[in-house]
mmCIF file of the C-alpha atoms, coordinates in Angstrom:
data_MODEL
# 
_entry.id   MODEL 
# 
loop_
_atom_site.group_PDB 
_atom_site.id 
_atom_site.type_symbol 
_atom_site.label_atom_id 
_atom_site.label_alt_id 
_atom_site.label_comp_id 
_atom_site.label_asym_id 
_atom_site.label_entity_id 
_atom_site.label_seq_id 
_atom_site.pdbx_PDB_ins_code 
_atom_site.Cartn_x 
_atom_site.Cartn_y 
_atom_site.Cartn_z 
_atom_site.occupancy 
_atom_site.B_iso_or_equiv 
_atom_site.pdbx_formal_charge 
_atom_site.auth_seq_id 
_atom_site.auth_comp_id 
_atom_site.auth_asym_id 
_atom_site.auth_atom_id 
_atom_site.pdbx_PDB_model_num 
ATOM 1   C CA . MET A 1 1   ? -20.781 -9.809  -5.723  1.00 0.00 ? 1   MET A CA 1 
ATOM 2   C CA . ALA A 1 2   ? -21.382 -6.575  -3.826  1.00 0.00 ? 2   ALA A CA 1 
ATOM 3   C CA . GLU A 1 3   ? -23.547 -3.932  -5.413  1.00 0.00 ? 3   GLU A CA 1 
ATOM 4   C CA . ARG A 1 4   ? -21.560 -0.938  -6.678  1.00 0.00 ? 4   ARG A CA 1 
ATOM 5   C CA . VAL A 1 5   ? -22.506 2.389   -5.127  1.00 0.00 ? 5   VAL A CA 1 
ATOM 6   C CA . THR A 1 6   ? -21.551 5.749   -6.621  1.00 0.00 ? 6   THR A CA 1 
ATOM 7   C CA . TRP A 1 7   ? -20.381 8.362   -4.102  1.00 0.00 ? 7   TRP A CA 1 
ATOM 8   C CA . GLY A 1 8   ? -19.952 11.223  -6.585  1.00 0.00 ? 8   GLY A CA 1 
ATOM 9   C CA . THR A 1 9   ? -17.143 12.723  -8.630  1.00 0.00 ? 9   THR A CA 1 
ATOM 10  C CA . ILE A 1 10  ? -13.821 14.373  -7.853  1.00 0.00 ? 10  ILE A CA 1 
ATOM 11  C CA . GLU A 1 11  ? -11.762 15.974  -10.622 1.00 0.00 ? 11  GLU A CA 1 
ATOM 12  C CA . ASP A 1 12  ? -14.130 14.418  -13.202 1.00 0.00 ? 12  ASP A CA 1 
ATOM 13  C CA . GLN A 1 13  ? -13.479 10.926  -11.813 1.00 0.00 ? 13  GLN A CA 1 
ATOM 14  C CA . THR A 1 14  ? -16.461 8.922   -10.563 1.00 0.00 ? 14  THR A CA 1 
ATOM 15  C CA . ILE A 1 15  ? -15.930 7.467   -7.087  1.00 0.00 ? 15  ILE A CA 1 
ATOM 16  C CA . THR A 1 16  ? -17.627 4.087   -6.591  1.00 0.00 ? 16  THR A CA 1 
ATOM 17  C CA . PHE A 1 17  ? -17.624 1.479   -3.843  1.00 0.00 ? 17  PHE A CA 1 
ATOM 18  C CA . PRO A 1 18  ? -16.610 -1.179  -3.269  1.00 0.00 ? 18  PRO A CA 1 
ATOM 19  C CA . MET A 1 19  ? -13.252 -0.089  -4.591  1.00 0.00 ? 19  MET A CA 1 
ATOM 20  C CA . ASN A 1 20  ? -10.988 -2.806  -5.948  1.00 0.00 ? 20  ASN A CA 1 
ATOM 21  C CA . VAL A 1 21  ? -7.258  -2.351  -5.445  1.00 0.00 ? 21  VAL A CA 1 
ATOM 22  C CA . ASP A 1 22  ? -5.716  -4.809  -7.875  1.00 0.00 ? 22  ASP A CA 1 
ATOM 23  C CA . ASP A 1 23  ? -2.006  -4.379  -7.106  1.00 0.00 ? 23  ASP A CA 1 
ATOM 24  C CA . PHE A 1 24  ? -0.212  -2.956  -4.080  1.00 0.00 ? 24  PHE A CA 1 
ATOM 25  C CA . ASN A 1 25  ? 2.664   -3.629  -1.718  1.00 0.00 ? 25  ASN A CA 1 
ATOM 26  C CA . ALA A 1 26  ? 2.363   -2.954  2.001   1.00 0.00 ? 26  ALA A CA 1 
ATOM 27  C CA . ALA A 1 27  ? 4.183   -3.393  5.278   1.00 0.00 ? 27  ALA A CA 1 
ATOM 28  C CA . THR A 1 28  ? 2.652   -2.798  8.697   1.00 0.00 ? 28  THR A CA 1 
ATOM 29  C CA . MET A 1 29  ? 4.571   -2.482  11.947  1.00 0.00 ? 29  MET A CA 1 
ATOM 30  C CA . GLY A 1 30  ? 3.517   -2.016  15.544  1.00 0.00 ? 30  GLY A CA 1 
ATOM 31  C CA . PHE A 1 31  ? 5.533   -0.307  18.268  1.00 0.00 ? 31  PHE A CA 1 
ATOM 32  C CA . SER A 1 32  ? 4.963   -0.046  21.992  1.00 0.00 ? 32  SER A CA 1 
ATOM 33  C CA . VAL A 1 33  ? 4.799   3.588   23.118  1.00 0.00 ? 33  VAL A CA 1 
ATOM 34  C CA . PRO A 1 34  ? 3.772   5.419   26.303  1.00 0.00 ? 34  PRO A CA 1 
ATOM 35  C CA . ALA A 1 35  ? -0.040  5.502   26.431  1.00 0.00 ? 35  ALA A CA 1 
ATOM 36  C CA . ALA A 1 36  ? -0.093  9.047   27.862  1.00 0.00 ? 36  ALA A CA 1 
ATOM 37  C CA . ALA A 1 37  ? 1.946   10.361  24.911  1.00 0.00 ? 37  ALA A CA 1 
ATOM 38  C CA . ALA A 1 38  ? -0.356  8.580   22.440  1.00 0.00 ? 38  ALA A CA 1 
ATOM 39  C CA . ALA A 1 39  ? -3.481  9.892   24.209  1.00 0.00 ? 39  ALA A CA 1 
ATOM 40  C CA . ALA A 1 40  ? -2.132  13.451  23.969  1.00 0.00 ? 40  ALA A CA 1 
ATOM 41  C CA . LEU A 1 41  ? -2.305  13.150  20.152  1.00 0.00 ? 41  LEU A CA 1 
ATOM 42  C CA . LEU A 1 42  ? -6.011  12.260  20.085  1.00 0.00 ? 42  LEU A CA 1 
ATOM 43  C CA . PRO A 1 43  ? -8.471  15.081  19.391  1.00 0.00 ? 43  PRO A CA 1 
ATOM 44  C CA . GLY A 1 44  ? -10.749 16.174  22.238  1.00 0.00 ? 44  GLY A CA 1 
ATOM 45  C CA . ASP A 1 45  ? -12.258 13.486  24.382  1.00 0.00 ? 45  ASP A CA 1 
ATOM 46  C CA . GLY A 1 46  ? -14.071 11.445  21.699  1.00 0.00 ? 46  GLY A CA 1 
ATOM 47  C CA . PHE A 1 47  ? -11.548 8.593   21.663  1.00 0.00 ? 47  PHE A CA 1 
ATOM 48  C CA . GLU A 1 48  ? -9.467  6.681   24.155  1.00 0.00 ? 48  GLU A CA 1 
ATOM 49  C CA . ILE A 1 49  ? -6.210  4.826   23.625  1.00 0.00 ? 49  ILE A CA 1 
ATOM 50  C CA . ILE A 1 50  ? -6.284  1.072   24.059  1.00 0.00 ? 50  ILE A CA 1 
ATOM 51  C CA . GLU A 1 51  ? -3.568  0.003   26.459  1.00 0.00 ? 51  GLU A CA 1 
ATOM 52  C CA . ILE A 1 52  ? -1.871  -3.251  25.504  1.00 0.00 ? 52  ILE A CA 1 
ATOM 53  C CA . GLY A 1 53  ? -0.246  -3.276  28.930  1.00 0.00 ? 53  GLY A CA 1 
ATOM 54  C CA . PRO A 1 54  ? -0.270  -0.894  31.894  1.00 0.00 ? 54  PRO A CA 1 
ATOM 55  C CA . GLY A 1 55  ? 0.593   2.549   30.472  1.00 0.00 ? 55  GLY A CA 1 
ATOM 56  C CA . VAL A 1 56  ? 1.545   1.093   27.076  1.00 0.00 ? 56  VAL A CA 1 
ATOM 57  C CA . ALA A 1 57  ? -0.138  1.827   23.743  1.00 0.00 ? 57  ALA A CA 1 
ATOM 58  C CA . GLN A 1 58  ? 0.340   0.392   20.259  1.00 0.00 ? 58  GLN A CA 1 
ATOM 59  C CA . PHE A 1 59  ? 1.614   2.805   17.575  1.00 0.00 ? 59  PHE A CA 1 
ATOM 60  C CA . ILE A 1 60  ? 1.001   1.475   14.062  1.00 0.00 ? 60  ILE A CA 1 
ATOM 61  C CA . ILE A 1 61  ? 2.911   2.430   10.915  1.00 0.00 ? 61  ILE A CA 1 
ATOM 62  C CA . SER A 1 62  ? 1.625   1.138   7.586   1.00 0.00 ? 62  SER A CA 1 
ATOM 63  C CA . LEU A 1 63  ? 3.566   1.747   4.385   1.00 0.00 ? 63  LEU A CA 1 
ATOM 64  C CA . CYS A 1 64  ? 1.616   1.312   1.144   1.00 0.00 ? 64  CYS A CA 1 
ATOM 65  C CA . ASP A 1 65  ? 2.697   1.443   -2.484  1.00 0.00 ? 65  ASP A CA 1 
ATOM 66  C CA . TYR A 1 66  ? -0.548  1.410   -4.465  1.00 0.00 ? 66  TYR A CA 1 
ATOM 67  C CA . ARG A 1 67  ? 0.308   0.334   -8.010  1.00 0.00 ? 67  ARG A CA 1 
ATOM 68  C CA . ASP A 1 68  ? -3.116  -0.350  -9.547  1.00 0.00 ? 68  ASP A CA 1 
ATOM 69  C CA . ASN A 1 69  ? -5.849  1.490   -7.695  1.00 0.00 ? 69  ASN A CA 1 
ATOM 70  C CA . PRO A 1 70  ? -8.889  3.446   -8.898  1.00 0.00 ? 70  PRO A CA 1 
ATOM 71  C CA . TRP A 1 71  ? -7.508  6.468   -7.025  1.00 0.00 ? 71  TRP A CA 1 
ATOM 72  C CA . GLY A 1 72  ? -4.151  6.298   -8.781  1.00 0.00 ? 72  GLY A CA 1 
ATOM 73  C CA . ASP A 1 73  ? -0.634  4.960   -8.443  1.00 0.00 ? 73  ASP A CA 1 
ATOM 74  C CA . TYR A 1 74  ? 0.582   6.507   -5.194  1.00 0.00 ? 74  TYR A CA 1 
ATOM 75  C CA . ASN A 1 75  ? 2.512   5.976   -1.977  1.00 0.00 ? 75  ASN A CA 1 
ATOM 76  C CA . GLU A 1 76  ? 0.975   6.361   1.473   1.00 0.00 ? 76  GLU A CA 1 
ATOM 77  C CA . VAL A 1 77  ? 2.157   6.262   5.086   1.00 0.00 ? 77  VAL A CA 1 
ATOM 78  C CA . ASN A 1 78  ? -0.430  5.545   7.773   1.00 0.00 ? 78  ASN A CA 1 
ATOM 79  C CA . LEU A 1 79  ? 0.401   6.628   11.324  1.00 0.00 ? 79  LEU A CA 1 
ATOM 80  C CA . GLY A 1 80  ? -2.073  5.650   14.011  1.00 0.00 ? 80  GLY A CA 1 
ATOM 81  C CA . PHE A 1 81  ? -2.940  4.014   17.302  1.00 0.00 ? 81  PHE A CA 1 
ATOM 82  C CA . LEU A 1 82  ? -5.202  1.263   18.563  1.00 0.00 ? 82  LEU A CA 1 
ATOM 83  C CA . ALA A 1 83  ? -8.149  3.172   19.999  1.00 0.00 ? 83  ALA A CA 1 
ATOM 84  C CA . ARG A 1 84  ? -11.896 3.098   20.656  1.00 0.00 ? 84  ARG A CA 1 
ATOM 85  C CA . PRO A 1 85  ? -14.682 5.633   21.024  1.00 0.00 ? 85  PRO A CA 1 
ATOM 86  C CA . ALA A 1 86  ? -14.634 7.042   24.561  1.00 0.00 ? 86  ALA A CA 1 
ATOM 87  C CA . GLY A 1 87  ? -16.771 4.954   26.868  1.00 0.00 ? 87  GLY A CA 1 
ATOM 88  C CA . ALA A 1 88  ? -16.991 1.939   24.539  1.00 0.00 ? 88  ALA A CA 1 
ATOM 89  C CA . GLY A 1 89  ? -16.516 -1.486  26.059  1.00 0.00 ? 89  GLY A CA 1 
ATOM 90  C CA . ASP A 1 90  ? -13.192 -3.282  26.231  1.00 0.00 ? 90  ASP A CA 1 
ATOM 91  C CA . ASP A 1 91  ? -14.347 -5.557  23.403  1.00 0.00 ? 91  ASP A CA 1 
ATOM 92  C CA . VAL A 1 92  ? -14.360 -2.601  20.990  1.00 0.00 ? 92  VAL A CA 1 
ATOM 93  C CA . ILE A 1 93  ? -10.957 -2.371  19.328  1.00 0.00 ? 93  ILE A CA 1 
ATOM 94  C CA . GLY A 1 94  ? -10.310 -0.123  16.374  1.00 0.00 ? 94  GLY A CA 1 
ATOM 95  C CA . SER A 1 95  ? -7.759  2.264   15.078  1.00 0.00 ? 95  SER A CA 1 
ATOM 96  C CA . PHE A 1 96  ? -7.356  6.005   15.090  1.00 0.00 ? 96  PHE A CA 1 
ATOM 97  C CA . ILE A 1 97  ? -5.482  7.409   12.098  1.00 0.00 ? 97  ILE A CA 1 
ATOM 98  C CA . TYR A 1 98  ? -3.332  10.240  13.376  1.00 0.00 ? 98  TYR A CA 1 
ATOM 99  C CA . ARG A 1 99  ? -1.782  11.213  10.027  1.00 0.00 ? 99  ARG A CA 1 
ATOM 100 C CA . MET A 1 100 ? -1.964  9.775   6.511   1.00 0.00 ? 100 MET A CA 1 
ATOM 101 C CA . PRO A 1 101 ? 0.567   11.407  4.174   1.00 0.00 ? 101 PRO A CA 1 
ATOM 102 C CA . VAL A 1 102 ? 0.260   10.555  0.462   1.00 0.00 ? 102 VAL A CA 1 
ATOM 103 C CA . ASP A 1 103 ? 2.249   11.659  -2.563  1.00 0.00 ? 103 ASP A CA 1 
ATOM 104 C CA . GLN A 1 104 ? -0.602  12.464  -4.979  1.00 0.00 ? 104 GLN A CA 1 
ATOM 105 C CA . GLN A 1 105 ? -3.119  15.321  -4.853  1.00 0.00 ? 105 GLN A CA 1 
ATOM 106 C CA . PHE A 1 106 ? -6.105  13.312  -6.138  1.00 0.00 ? 106 PHE A CA 1 
ATOM 107 C CA . THR A 1 107 ? -5.932  10.630  -3.450  1.00 0.00 ? 107 THR A CA 1 
ATOM 108 C CA . CYS A 1 108 ? -5.448  13.337  -0.833  1.00 0.00 ? 108 CYS A CA 1 
ATOM 109 C CA . GLU A 1 109 ? -8.617  15.114  -1.900  1.00 0.00 ? 109 GLU A CA 1 
ATOM 110 C CA . ALA A 1 110 ? -10.583 11.884  -2.333  1.00 0.00 ? 110 ALA A CA 1 
ATOM 111 C CA . GLY A 1 111 ? -9.445  10.507  1.023   1.00 0.00 ? 111 GLY A CA 1 
ATOM 112 C CA . ASN A 1 112 ? -10.324 13.743  2.815   1.00 0.00 ? 112 ASN A CA 1 
ATOM 113 C CA . LEU A 1 113 ? -13.727 14.223  1.173   1.00 0.00 ? 113 LEU A CA 1 
ATOM 114 C CA . VAL A 1 114 ? -14.948 10.639  0.832   1.00 0.00 ? 114 VAL A CA 1 
ATOM 115 C CA . MET A 1 115 ? -13.429 8.888   3.836   1.00 0.00 ? 115 MET A CA 1 
ATOM 116 C CA . GLY A 1 116 ? -12.636 11.762  6.202   1.00 0.00 ? 116 GLY A CA 1 
ATOM 117 C CA . PHE A 1 117 ? -8.994  10.687  6.455   1.00 0.00 ? 117 PHE A CA 1 
ATOM 118 C CA . PRO A 1 118 ? -6.358  13.220  7.567   1.00 0.00 ? 118 PRO A CA 1 
ATOM 119 C CA . LYS A 1 119 ? -4.421  13.009  4.306   1.00 0.00 ? 119 LYS A CA 1 
ATOM 120 C CA . VAL A 1 120 ? -1.799  15.559  3.287   1.00 0.00 ? 120 VAL A CA 1 
ATOM 121 C CA . VAL A 1 121 ? 0.422   15.623  0.194   1.00 0.00 ? 121 VAL A CA 1 
ATOM 122 C CA . THR A 1 122 ? 4.154   15.259  0.688   1.00 0.00 ? 122 THR A CA 1 
ATOM 123 C CA . ARG A 1 123 ? 7.067   13.448  -0.877  1.00 0.00 ? 123 ARG A CA 1 
ATOM 124 C CA . ILE A 1 124 ? 7.142   9.702   -0.214  1.00 0.00 ? 124 ILE A CA 1 
ATOM 125 C CA . ASP A 1 125 ? 9.699   7.519   -1.972  1.00 0.00 ? 125 ASP A CA 1 
ATOM 126 C CA . ALA A 1 126 ? 9.510   3.725   -2.249  1.00 0.00 ? 126 ALA A CA 1 
ATOM 127 C CA . ASP A 1 127 ? 12.801  2.280   -3.478  1.00 0.00 ? 127 ASP A CA 1 
ATOM 128 C CA . TYR A 1 128 ? 13.022  -1.422  -4.327  1.00 0.00 ? 128 TYR A CA 1 
ATOM 129 C CA . THR A 1 129 ? 15.988  -3.750  -4.568  1.00 0.00 ? 129 THR A CA 1 
ATOM 130 C CA . ASP A 1 130 ? 15.871  -7.523  -4.946  1.00 0.00 ? 130 ASP A CA 1 
ATOM 131 C CA . ALA A 1 131 ? 16.306  -7.939  -1.187  1.00 0.00 ? 131 ALA A CA 1 
ATOM 132 C CA . GLN A 1 132 ? 14.481  -4.986  0.405   1.00 0.00 ? 132 GLN A CA 1 
ATOM 133 C CA . VAL A 1 133 ? 12.176  -2.005  0.121   1.00 0.00 ? 133 VAL A CA 1 
ATOM 134 C CA . THR A 1 134 ? 12.914  1.397   1.653   1.00 0.00 ? 134 THR A CA 1 
ATOM 135 C CA . PHE A 1 135 ? 10.152  3.922   2.277   1.00 0.00 ? 135 PHE A CA 1 
ATOM 136 C CA . GLN A 1 136 ? 11.159  7.511   2.952   1.00 0.00 ? 136 GLN A CA 1 
ATOM 137 C CA . LEU A 1 137 ? 8.706   10.166  4.139   1.00 0.00 ? 137 LEU A CA 1 
ATOM 138 C CA . PHE A 1 138 ? 9.640   13.827  3.823   1.00 0.00 ? 138 PHE A CA 1 
ATOM 139 C CA . ASP A 1 139 ? 8.159   16.757  5.741   1.00 0.00 ? 139 ASP A CA 1 
ATOM 140 C CA . GLY A 1 140 ? 8.921   20.240  4.460   1.00 0.00 ? 140 GLY A CA 1 
ATOM 141 C CA . GLY A 1 141 ? 11.688  18.796  2.288   1.00 0.00 ? 141 GLY A CA 1 
ATOM 142 C CA . GLU A 1 142 ? 13.385  17.150  5.281   1.00 0.00 ? 142 GLU A CA 1 
ATOM 143 C CA . LEU A 1 143 ? 13.589  13.392  5.780   1.00 0.00 ? 143 LEU A CA 1 
ATOM 144 C CA . ALA A 1 144 ? 11.131  12.582  8.593   1.00 0.00 ? 144 ALA A CA 1 
ATOM 145 C CA . LEU A 1 145 ? 10.961  8.779   8.453   1.00 0.00 ? 145 LEU A CA 1 
ATOM 146 C CA . SER A 1 146 ? 12.955  6.073   6.711   1.00 0.00 ? 146 SER A CA 1 
ATOM 147 C CA . VAL A 1 147 ? 11.986  2.405   7.007   1.00 0.00 ? 147 VAL A CA 1 
ATOM 148 C CA . THR A 1 148 ? 13.659  -0.523  5.281   1.00 0.00 ? 148 THR A CA 1 
ATOM 149 C CA . VAL A 1 149 ? 11.973  -3.928  5.277   1.00 0.00 ? 149 VAL A CA 1 
ATOM 150 C CA . PRO A 1 150 ? 12.944  -7.232  3.680   1.00 0.00 ? 150 PRO A CA 1 
ATOM 151 C CA . ARG A 1 151 ? 11.313  -7.853  0.341   1.00 0.00 ? 151 ARG A CA 1 
ATOM 152 C CA . VAL A 1 152 ? 9.033   -10.876 0.338   1.00 0.00 ? 152 VAL A CA 1 
ATOM 153 C CA . ARG A 1 153 ? 8.706   -12.698 -2.942  1.00 0.00 ? 153 ARG A CA 1 
ATOM 154 C CA . THR A 1 154 ? 5.775   -14.900 -3.808  1.00 0.00 ? 154 THR A CA 1 
ATOM 155 C CA . ASP A 1 155 ? 5.807   -17.664 -6.388  1.00 0.00 ? 155 ASP A CA 1 
ATOM 156 C CA . ASP A 1 156 ? 3.360   -16.595 -9.072  1.00 0.00 ? 156 ASP A CA 1 
# 
């Protein structure tokens, strides 16, 4: 078992690692987008977009409904690209998180301070039916993204 390390406290809550997330639902999707448009969203010249084909980048959307998490019960939308540090070899493949909206203030602050993630607080709804889940992301009160995915059931 990994040794627990204390990072510090935020809002009187002790932050320790590793962090165990005991219950969550997630969906991750990848989309092909123009590499030049993706590169224009990267800051400065510290990163480069990984092209999955000539002039084509991979845009990743991850939708997370954290139900039992030390940082709270919250929804999150990850928006990012496959990328690498500028000048790294072709064998280096990672991700660059462009935006990471969440719907709770604590996880926003913790994610920004502890992990350096570009989290912001906004409305994110996760609506479940027996057959599907719909995530809706709002920006300034306006619907910015709506994704519906089939609901996968596991036999417990």
